[in-house]
N, C-alpha and C positions, 0 to 999 in steps of 0.2 A: 599189942594191937593198936593201942592208942598212940604208942610212939611211932609205930609204922604209919599210922594215919597222919600224925603231926609231921613226920618226915616227908610223907607224900604231899601234904599241903605246902610244906616249905619249899619242896622241889618245884611244885607248880608256880608258887609265887616267884621263885628265882627265875623260872623260865619266862614268866610274863615280863619281869623287869629286863631280862636280856633282850626280849623282843622289842620292848619299848625303846631301849638304848640303841638297838640296831636300826629302828625306824628313824630315830633322831639323827643318827649319823648319815643315813640315806638322804634325809631331807636337807641336811647341811651341805652335803656334797652336790646335791641337785641344785641348790641355790648358788653355789660357787661357780658352776659351769657358765651360766649367762654373763657373770661378772667378767670372767676371763675372755669370753668372746667379745664382749663390749670393749675391754681394754685392748685386745688385738685389733679390733676394727678401728679404734681411735688412732692406734699407732700407724696402721696402714694409711688412714686418711691424711695423717700429718706428713707422711712421706710423699703422698701425691701432691700436697700443697707446695712442698719444697721443690718438686720437679717442675711444677707449673711456674713457680717463681723464676727458676733457672731458665726456662724456655722463654719467658717474658724478657728477662735480661738479655738473653742471647739475640732475640729479635730486635730489641732496642739497640744493642751494640752494632748489629748488622745494618740497621737503619742509619745509625750515626756515622758509620764508616763508608757509606755509599759514596761513589765518585761524584764530584759536582759536574754540572753541565759544562761541555767544552766551550771555550771562548777563543776569539781571534781578535788581534789588534785592528782597530778601524782604519779604513783607507784615509790617507791625509787629504787628497785632493778629490773634491766632489763634483767638479764640472770641468769642461773644456772650453777654450776660446773658439770663436768661429774660425775655421781653418784658412779661409781666404783673407783673414785680417790679421794673421800672426806675423806677417812681415810688413815692414814699412815700405812706403812708396819708394824711398831712395834705394833700399836693398833690392827691390824688384827691378828697378832701372838698371842696377849693376848686373843682376843676374840674367834677366830677360828684358832687354831694353825695348823691344818692339812688341811686348805683350800688352793688349788693351785691358784685359780683365781676367781674373781667375775663374776656373770652372770647378765648382763644388761637386765633390763625389756624392753618390747616394749613400744614405745611412738610415738605419731603422731606429737609431737612438743617438741623437746629437750629443748627449751628455756623456757617452762612452766611446764614440768613434766618429771620425770625420776626416775628410781629405779635400785638397784643393790643388789644381795643377794650372800651369801657365806655359805657353809656348811662344817662341819669338823667332821670326825669320827676317833677317836683314838681307833683303834681295838687292844685289848689286848688278843685275843683269848679266851680261856676258862675262863679267869679272868674278862671277860666282856669288854664293850666299853663305851667310853664317846663320846656323840654326842652333837654338838653345831650348831645352825643355826642363821644366822644374816641377816637382811634386813634393807636397808636404802631407804626411799622414799622422793623425793622433789617435792613440788608443789608450783609454783609461780603464783600470781594473778595480773592481770592488772586492772587498774581503769576503771570504766565504769559509764557514767553520769546517767544511769537508775538504776544501782545496787549499786553504791557507790565506795569508794576508794579501791585500792588494799589491803591496810592495814586492812580496815574493813572486806572485803571478807575473807582475810586470818585468821583473828581472829575468824570469824564465823565458818570457816572450822576447825580451831584448836580446838574449843570447841566441835565440833561434833566428832572429832577423839578421844578426851579425853573420851567422853561419850561412844563411841564404845568400847574403851579399857576396861572400867569399867564394861561393860555388855555383855562380851563374853559368849556365851552359853557353859555351862558345867564347867565354871571357878569356883574354890574353893579358899577360903581365900584371896579374892581380897583386895588390899590395894593401896591407891594412895597418893601422896605427891607432893607439889610444889618443883621445882628444881631451886635453885638460881644460878645466873651467866651463864645461858644458854639462849642466845637471849633475847628478850623482855619479854617472859613468857615461862614456860616450866612445864610439869607435868610428873611424873614417876608413872606408874601403874604396879603392880605385882600380880601374881596369879599362882595357881597350876592347872595343866590340866592333866587329866588322859587319856592316849591313849593305844591302844593295844600293842604298843611297850614298854610302861613304863610310869613312872610319870615324867612329864615335869614341869620345873620351867620357867615361862614366865616373861620377863621384856619388858615393852613398854614405850619409852620416846617420848612425842610429844612436839615439841618446835616451837615457831614462832619468826622470826626475820623480822621486817618490813612487807613486803608483801609476804613473803615465809614461808611455814610450812614444817618442817622437822620431819619425823616420823621414829623412830628406833625401830625395833623389835629384841629381842634377847632371845633365849631359849635354854635350855640344859637338858640333861637327861642321866642317867646311865642305860645302856642297858645290857641285859644278866646277870643280877645279880650285875652289877657295882653300886657303891653308887651314890645316887642322888646328884647333885651339890648343893653347898651352895647358897641359895637365895640372901643373902646379898652381896656375892662376885660377882654374876651375875649383881646385881643392880648397884654396883660401876662401873663395867666395862661398862654397858650400858650407864650410865650417862656421863662417860668420853668420850665415842665414840660420843654421841649426841652433846656434847660441841664442839668436833673436826669437826663434820659435819656442825654445824652452822658456825663455824669459816671459813670453806671452802666456804660457800655461801657469806659471807661478803668479803672474799678475791677475789672471782670471779667477784665481782662488783666494784672492785677498792676502791675508796674513798666513801663509803657508810656512813650513819650517825652513824653506829655502827661499832666499831673495831672488829677484829677477836676474837670471843669467849667472847666479852664484850657486855652487853646489850646497845642499842642505847639510852635507856630511862629508867626511873624507872620501874622495873618489874611490869607487870599488876597484879592486884589481881584476875583477872578473872580465873587464873589457879586453884583456889580452889573453884570457884563458879560453880553452876550447869549450864552446857553448853546449848546453844541454840538448839532448835529442828528443826530449819529451815535452813538447809545448803544451800549455794548458788548453782547456776546452775553448775559452775565448780566443786564444791565439789561433787555434785551428779554424775557428769561424772567420777570423780575419785574414787568414793566410791567402785566400783567394784574391785579396786586394793588395797583397804585399808589394809596396812600391819597388823593391829591389828587383822583383821579377818582371813587373809591368814596365819598368824603365827600359828594359831590353827590347820591348815590343814596340816602343814609340819610335817615330821617325820624323 
């Protein structure tokens, strides 16, 4: 009986000890769970930080590689001479001997465009008369980031005016040739034009110097039975006047890259090429006063 009681007590004691050990193990495991969760959370946060860092670096790289603002070469010439003063008195006497003064054309901005015309009538009564008409037009182009440099725009307009001179309605015996020593590039166009007043000899010289285009129209006719003027003589006079007008442009701008009457660079071969059919916006605006077209309307 005593042994059974002692065994019973021993069993109870062992059972209590087992319960205590089981409780301890439970507490240890319960305490370990938050530690694991914390460790997992820290690991996750660390990964987020790395991702944010990569995003910042990507943003910084994108900003650094952004394209710079577009630029365009500045126009060389900033002003124009007074159109009625681009030719000397001697030159005017040779081309339009009976002209009293030039007539300036209207312009909304004298720094970008201008023109002047002279007319001469040498009336010999019943022996007939000699008529001469001269017009000089100047157009300067500014550089624009969306359309290009002033020189590029001037070259496009130059080519358009050459083409216009070559394709005047009613013109006969049209001939054109490049002109050396006049600006950066120049072309002379000649043709015959029949009007009710008589037969006219037309000479047009289109020249470009940097970002400025100079257009010179010169025509003559023998009226009332007077002899028609010699085309070669008119051509030489027109080229001489165009060279002088170009020199006036360079002189008006002080120390430009080209000296008076001298090309600022090797003359462009575009003078003899087929011109572009896409004139610039400024060219379109000025086309209404194109001397090559207006010349055929004068008498």
